[in-house]
C-alpha positions as CSV (number, residue, x, y, z in Angstrom):
1,M,-1.0,-8.0,-19.2
2,I,-2.7,-5.5,-16.8
3,P,-6.5,-5.7,-16.9
4,E,-8.3,-2.5,-17.9
5,G,-10.5,-2.5,-14.8
6,P,-10.0,-0.2,-11.8
7,R,-6.7,-0.9,-10.1
8,N,-6.2,-1.3,-6.3
9,N,-4.3,2.0,-5.9
10,E,-5.9,3.9,-8.7
11,M,-8.4,6.3,-7.2
12,R,-9.0,7.9,-10.6
13,S,-11.3,5.4,-12.3
14,R,-14.2,7.7,-11.8
15,P,-14.7,11.1,-13.4
16,Q,-13.8,12.8,-10.1
17,C,-10.2,13.0,-9.1
18,H,-11.1,13.0,-5.4
19,G,-12.9,10.4,-3.4
20,R,-16.3,11.3,-1.9
21,T,-15.6,14.4,0.1
22,D,-17.1,17.8,0.9
23,S,-15.8,20.4,-1.5
24,T,-14.9,22.8,1.4
25,Q,-12.4,20.3,2.8
26,S,-11.1,19.0,-0.5
27,H,-8.5,21.7,-1.1
28,S,-7.5,22.0,2.5
29,A,-6.5,18.3,2.6
30,L,-4.2,18.8,-0.4
31,L,-0.9,20.6,-0.5
32,S,-0.7,23.1,-3.4
33,E,2.9,24.5,-3.4
34,I,6.1,22.7,-4.4
35,R,9.7,23.7,-4.4
36,T,10.9,21.2,-7.1
37,P,11.4,23.0,-10.5
38,I,9.1,21.5,-13.1
39,K,11.2,20.9,-16.2
40,T,9.6,21.2,-19.6
41,E,12.5,20.0,-21.9
42,P,12.0,16.6,-23.4
43,F,12.4,13.9,-20.8
44,S,14.2,11.7,-23.4
45,D,17.0,14.2,-23.8
46,L,18.1,13.5,-20.2
47,Y,16.9,10.0,-19.5
48,S,16.9,6.6,-21.3
49,L,14.0,4.3,-20.7
50,I,15.2,0.7,-20.2
51,P,13.4,-1.6,-22.8
52,G,11.2,-4.2,-21.2
53,K,11.5,-2.5,-17.8
54,E,8.0,-1.3,-17.3
55,L,7.7,-1.5,-13.5
56,G,3.9,-1.0,-13.3
57,R,0.8,0.2,-15.1
58,G,-2.6,1.5,-14.2
59,K,-5.4,3.3,-16.1
60,F,-3.8,6.7,-15.7
61,A,-0.2,6.1,-14.9
62,V,2.8,3.9,-15.8
63,V,6.1,3.4,-14.0
64,K,9.2,2.7,-16.1
65,K,12.8,2.1,-15.1
66,C,15.1,4.7,-16.6
67,V,18.8,5.8,-16.5
68,E,20.0,9.3,-16.2
69,K,22.3,9.9,-19.2
70,R,24.6,12.3,-17.5
71,T,25.3,10.1,-14.4
72,G,24.3,6.6,-15.4
73,R,22.1,6.3,-12.3
74,E,19.0,4.2,-12.3
75,Y,15.6,5.7,-11.4
76,A,11.9,4.9,-11.6
77,A,9.9,7.3,-13.8
78,K,6.2,7.6,-13.0
79,F,4.2,9.0,-15.9
80,L,0.9,10.5,-14.7
81,R,-1.9,11.7,-17.0
82,K,-3.1,15.1,-16.0
83,R,-6.6,14.7,-17.4
84,R,-8.6,11.7,-16.4
85,K,-12.1,11.1,-17.8
86,G,-12.3,14.7,-18.8
87,Q,-11.3,16.1,-15.3
88,D,-8.1,18.1,-14.6
89,C,-6.2,16.1,-11.9
90,R,-3.0,18.2,-11.9
91,L,-3.7,19.4,-8.4
92,E,-3.6,15.9,-7.0
93,I,-0.2,15.3,-8.7
94,I,1.1,18.5,-7.3
95,H,0.0,17.3,-3.8
96,E,1.8,14.0,-4.3
97,I,5.0,15.9,-5.2
98,A,4.6,18.2,-2.2
99,V,4.3,15.3,0.2
100,L,7.4,13.6,-1.3
101,E,9.2,17.0,-0.8
102,L,8.0,17.2,2.8
103,A,9.2,13.6,3.5
104,T,12.7,14.2,2.0
105,A,14.2,14.0,5.5
106,S,12.9,10.5,6.1
107,P,15.0,7.6,4.9
108,R,11.8,5.4,5.0
109,V,10.0,7.3,2.2
110,I,10.9,7.0,-1.4
111,S,12.8,10.1,-2.6
112,L,11.9,12.4,-5.4
113,H,14.7,13.4,-7.9
114,Q,13.1,15.5,-10.6
115,V,9.8,16.5,-12.1
116,Y,9.0,16.9,-15.8
117,E,5.8,18.1,-17.5
118,T,4.4,17.7,-21.0
119,A,1.1,18.8,-22.5
120,S,-0.6,15.7,-21.2
121,E,1.5,14.2,-18.5
122,M,3.6,14.9,-15.4
123,I,6.7,12.7,-14.9
124,L,8.0,12.0,-11.4
125,V,11.6,10.8,-11.4
126,L,11.9,8.7,-8.2
127,E,14.4,6.7,-6.4
128,Y,14.6,3.1,-7.7
129,A,14.0,0.4,-5.1
130,A,15.7,-2.7,-6.6
131,G,14.2,-5.2,-4.1
132,G,10.6,-4.7,-5.2
133,E,7.5,-4.8,-3.0
134,I,7.3,-6.8,0.2
135,F,4.1,-8.4,-1.2
136,N,6.3,-11.0,-3.0
137,Q,7.6,-12.3,0.3
138,C,4.2,-12.2,2.0
139,V,2.9,-14.8,-0.4
140,A,6.2,-16.7,-0.9
141,E,6.8,-20.3,-0.3
142,R,8.1,-21.5,3.1
143,D,11.9,-21.1,2.3
144,E,11.4,-17.6,0.8
145,A,8.9,-16.2,3.3
146,F,9.8,-13.6,5.9
147,T,11.1,-14.8,9.3
148,E,9.5,-13.2,12.3
149,G,12.8,-11.4,12.9
150,D,12.5,-10.0,9.4
151,V,9.0,-8.8,10.0
152,K,10.0,-7.1,13.3
153,R,12.8,-5.2,11.6
154,L,10.8,-4.2,8.6
155,M,7.8,-3.3,10.7
156,R,10.0,-1.0,12.9
157,Q,11.2,0.7,9.7
158,I,7.6,1.1,8.4
159,L,6.6,2.7,11.7
160,E,9.5,5.0,11.6
161,G,8.3,6.3,8.3
162,V,4.7,6.5,9.5
163,V,5.8,8.4,12.6
164,F,7.5,11.0,10.4
165,L,4.4,11.4,8.2
166,H,2.1,11.7,11.1
167,D,4.3,14.2,12.9
168,N,4.0,16.3,9.7
169,S,0.2,15.8,9.6
170,V,0.2,13.5,6.6
171,V,-1.9,10.4,6.5
172,H,-1.0,7.9,3.7
173,L,-4.4,6.1,3.5
174,D,-3.1,3.2,1.4
175,L,-0.6,1.4,3.4
176,K,-0.3,-2.2,2.2
177,P,2.4,-4.7,1.0
178,Q,2.3,-3.4,-2.6
179,N,3.2,0.1,-1.3
180,I,6.2,-1.0,0.8
181,L,9.3,-1.5,-1.3
182,L,12.7,-2.9,-0.5
183,T,16.0,-1.3,-1.4
184,R,17.3,-4.8,-2.2
185,E,16.0,-8.3,-2.2
186,S,19.0,-10.3,-1.0
187,P,20.3,-9.8,1.6
188,L,17.0,-8.2,2.7
189,G,17.2,-4.5,2.3
190,D,15.5,-1.6,4.0
191,I,11.9,-0.4,3.3
192,K,10.7,2.6,1.3
193,I,7.1,3.8,1.6
194,V,5.7,4.7,-1.8
195,D,2.5,5.9,-3.6
196,F,1.1,9.1,-1.9
197,G,-1.6,9.5,-4.5
198,L,-4.3,9.0,-1.8
199,S,-2.5,10.8,1.0
200,R,-4.1,13.7,2.7
201,M,-3.2,16.4,5.3
202,V,-5.1,16.2,8.6
203,S,-5.3,18.8,11.3
204,G,-7.2,19.2,14.6
205,G,-9.1,22.2,13.3
206,Q,-11.1,20.5,10.5
207,E,-12.6,17.1,10.0
208,L,-11.7,15.1,6.9
209,R,-14.1,12.5,5.5
210,E,-13.4,10.6,2.4
211,I,-14.3,7.2,1.0
212,M,-11.2,5.7,-0.7
213,G,-8.6,3.0,-0.3
214,T,-8.0,-0.6,-0.9
215,P,-10.9,-2.8,0.4
216,E,-8.8,-5.2,2.5
217,Y,-6.9,-2.4,4.3
218,V,-9.5,0.4,4.8
219,A,-10.4,1.2,8.4
220,P,-14.0,1.0,9.7
221,E,-14.3,4.8,9.9
222,I,-13.7,5.1,6.2
223,L,-16.5,2.7,5.4
224,N,-18.8,4.6,7.8
225,Y,-17.8,8.0,6.3
226,E,-16.5,9.1,9.7
227,P,-13.5,11.5,10.3
228,I,-10.1,10.3,9.0
229,S,-7.1,10.7,11.3
230,T,-3.6,9.3,11.8
231,A,-5.4,6.3,13.5
232,T,-6.8,5.4,10.1
233,D,-3.3,4.5,9.0
234,M,-2.7,2.5,12.2
235,W,-5.6,0.2,11.3
236,S,-3.8,-0.5,8.0
237,I,-0.6,-1.2,9.9
238,G,-2.4,-3.8,11.9
239,V,-3.7,-5.5,8.7
240,L,-0.2,-5.3,7.2
241,A,1.4,-6.9,10.3
242,Y,-1.2,-9.8,10.0
243,V,-0.4,-10.3,6.3
244,M,3.4,-10.2,6.8
245,L,3.3,-12.7,9.7
246,T,0.7,-15.2,8.3
247,G,0.6,-14.7,4.6
248,T,-3.2,-14.3,4.9
249,S,-5.5,-11.4,4.5
250,P,-7.6,-11.2,7.7
251,F,-10.8,-9.4,6.5
252,L,-11.0,-10.4,2.8
253,G,-14.3,-11.8,1.8
254,D,-15.6,-13.4,-1.4
255,D,-16.7,-10.0,-2.6
256,K,-16.3,-6.4,-1.6
257,Q,-19.5,-6.3,0.4
258,E,-18.4,-9.3,2.5
259,T,-15.0,-7.7,3.0
260,F,-16.6,-4.4,4.2
261,L,-18.9,-6.4,6.6
262,N,-15.9,-8.3,8.0
263,I,-14.1,-4.9,8.7
264,S,-17.2,-3.2,10.1
265,Q,-17.8,-6.2,12.5
266,I,-14.1,-6.7,13.2
267,N,-14.5,-10.2,12.0
268,I,-11.0,-11.4,12.5
269,S,-9.5,-14.7,13.6
270,Y,-6.8,-15.0,16.3
271,T,-7.1,-18.8,16.4
272,E,-4.1,-21.0,16.6
273,E,-4.7,-22.3,13.1
274,E,-4.5,-18.7,11.7
275,L,-1.5,-17.7,13.7
276,V,0.4,-20.9,14.0
277,G,3.9,-20.5,15.5
278,L,3.3,-17.0,16.8
279,G,3.6,-16.0,20.4
280,A,1.4,-13.7,22.5
281,S,3.4,-10.6,21.8
282,P,2.9,-10.2,18.1
283,I,-0.8,-11.1,18.5
284,N,-1.1,-8.4,21.2
285,F,0.6,-6.0,18.8
286,M,-2.1,-6.6,16.1
287,K,-4.9,-6.5,18.6
288,S,-3.8,-3.1,19.8
289,L,-4.4,-1.8,16.2
290,L,-7.4,-3.7,14.9
291,L,-9.9,-1.9,17.1
292,K,-13.0,-0.3,15.8
293,D,-12.6,2.9,17.9
294,P,-9.8,4.9,16.3
295,Q,-9.0,6.6,19.6
296,A,-8.3,3.2,21.2
297,R,-5.7,2.2,18.7
298,A,-2.0,2.5,19.5
299,S,-0.2,5.4,17.7
300,A,2.9,4.8,15.6
301,K,5.1,6.0,18.3
302,E,3.5,3.7,20.9
303,C,3.9,0.8,18.5
304,L,7.6,1.4,18.3
305,N,7.8,0.9,22.0
306,H,5.7,-2.3,21.9
307,P,7.6,-5.2,23.5
308,W,7.3,-7.3,20.4
309,L,9.4,-4.8,18.4
310,Q,12.2,-4.5,20.8
311,L,14.9,-6.2,18.6
312,Q,17.3,-8.7,20.2
313,P,20.9,-9.1,18.8
314,Q,21.0,-10.7,15.3
315,E,17.2,-10.5,14.9
316,G,15.9,-9.4,11.5
317,E,19.1,-10.7,9.8
318,G,17.5,-13.8,8.3
319,L,19.0,-16.2,10.9
320,E,15.7,-17.5,12.1
321,K,13.6,-20.2,10.5
322,P,10.8,-18.9,8.3
323,L,7.4,-18.6,9.9
324,P,5.4,-21.9,9.7
325,I,3.0,-22.1,6.8
326,P,0.3,-24.8,6.8
327,V,0.7,-25.7,3.1
328,P,2.5,-24.2,0.0
329,P,0.8,-21.4,-1.9
330,L,-2.3,-22.2,-4.0
331,S,-2.6,-20.6,-7.4
332,L,-6.0,-19.0,-7.9
333,E,-8.0,-17.7,-10.7
334,K,-8.4,-13.9,-11.2
335,G,-11.6,-12.3,-10.0
336,E,-13.3,-9.7,-12.1
337,E,-13.8,-6.2,-10.9
338,E,-17.3,-5.0,-11.5
339,E,-17.6,-1.2,-11.8
340,S,-21.3,-1.5,-11.2
341,L,-20.6,-2.2,-7.5
342,E,-19.2,1.3,-7.1
343,T,-22.1,3.4,-5.8
344,E,-22.4,7.0,-4.8
345,E,-22.7,6.0,-1.2
346,L,-19.6,3.8,-1.1
347,I,-16.8,4.3,-3.7
348,V,-13.8,2.4,-2.6
349,V,-11.7,2.3,-5.8
350,A,-9.5,-0.8,-5.8
351,S,-8.7,-3.8,-7.9
352,Y,-10.2,-7.0,-6.8
353,T,-8.0,-9.2,-9.0
354,L,-6.9,-12.3,-7.3
355,G,-3.5,-13.9,-7.3
356,Q,-1.5,-16.4,-5.2
357,C,-2.2,-17.1,-1.6
358,R,-1.7,-19.6,1.1
359,Q,-4.5,-22.0,2.1
360,S,-5.1,-23.1,5.7
361,E,-5.5,-26.8,6.6
362,K,-9.0,-26.0,7.7
363,E,-10.0,-24.7,4.3
364,N,-10.8,-27.4,1.7
365,L,-11.9,-25.8,-1.5
366,T,-12.4,-27.9,-4.7
367,P,-11.6,-26.6,-8.2
368,D,-15.3,-27.0,-9.1
369,Q,-16.3,-24.5,-6.4
370,K,-13.8,-21.9,-7.7
371,A,-14.3,-20.2,-4.3
372,I,-11.6,-18.7,-2.2
373,S,-11.6,-18.3,1.5
374,K,-11.8,-14.8,2.8
375,R,-8.6,-15.5,4.6
376,F,-6.6,-16.3,1.6
377,K,-7.3,-14.0,-1.4
378,F,-4.7,-11.6,-2.6
379,E,-4.4,-9.0,-5.3
380,E,-2.5,-10.3,-8.2
381,P,1.2,-9.4,-8.3
382,F,2.4,-8.2,-11.7
383,G,6.2,-8.6,-11.4
384,P,8.8,-6.9,-9.2
385,L,6.7,-3.8,-8.7
386,Q,2.9,-4.0,-8.2
387,E,1.1,-1.7,-10.8
388,I,1.6,2.0,-9.9
389,I,3.3,1.6,-6.6
390,Y,5.5,4.7,-6.5
């Protein structure tokens, strides 16, 4: 059962539909025109919802697997409430649709099929990614974890999608394992970037400042309420690479404030214990992104040319041994999200529910302590698709 607290990709647990932002820049960062016809006939006349196939749920949205009656094709239907805590959020849904339309030409972004609208909801009919989110492999046991070749191939595909978005002045602002899906689980499929609910348009003519995202993945400039740019996504790519390669979350603290402090101080470990089995090249790749100065970070295009991502024959095809893991995953208790921690100065809306993780040999935590190392906490997975991930 999904907790009722704020979810990690649900920016809308506050009365406002937007993060903290100046009103003059709010509308300019959102697209307001779409080409997709909005259908008003009953959704159930054209689609059948699959019983028991709820793919994800949040406070204001739910994703369900469905089948188009005419063709028999499977889709994911994302039901989005238009009013949230008394505020009209239709504009943000229109923006999400517009971004999906803009990204139609990219095979690395989930595709939009149709849009429906009722008095209370908008329904986005989206491509169904049968492989689920890459988060599952990030926390998998040794035999099921990604190989380094897998990570290289998938990271190249993620970057290809990010290059497309950045070339079109779109920043995702919530890149994380839960928002990267696979077209199939076995053999390992291709990636699809999903969930553009927090995405924004950026341009050189106007600064954009907003406080939003998932705590573990937000860049220092977001915490400092400094201008957002395409480099903000590149920080998240660095964190994502670390998680995919090690199964650990590099900046995660025992609470939000410790996580934010770790990010602000770039408190990250590149020790042999943390990155066991990795060579200098992948470590250099992460170091080129996890820099406090946004202008110093590598761009998505530069990352594609990094030596580590130059694939050799047969790499990424599951022929390598899985990356070494110190010990099997450790099951952890759920942490509670406290809305009282959300202040006017810093509103980063995200779930802090804890799930499975891997524990390093140097971390010895007893059940009585019920404490979890900042390196090894993860948001709880809720099945094949994490919450509202489309």
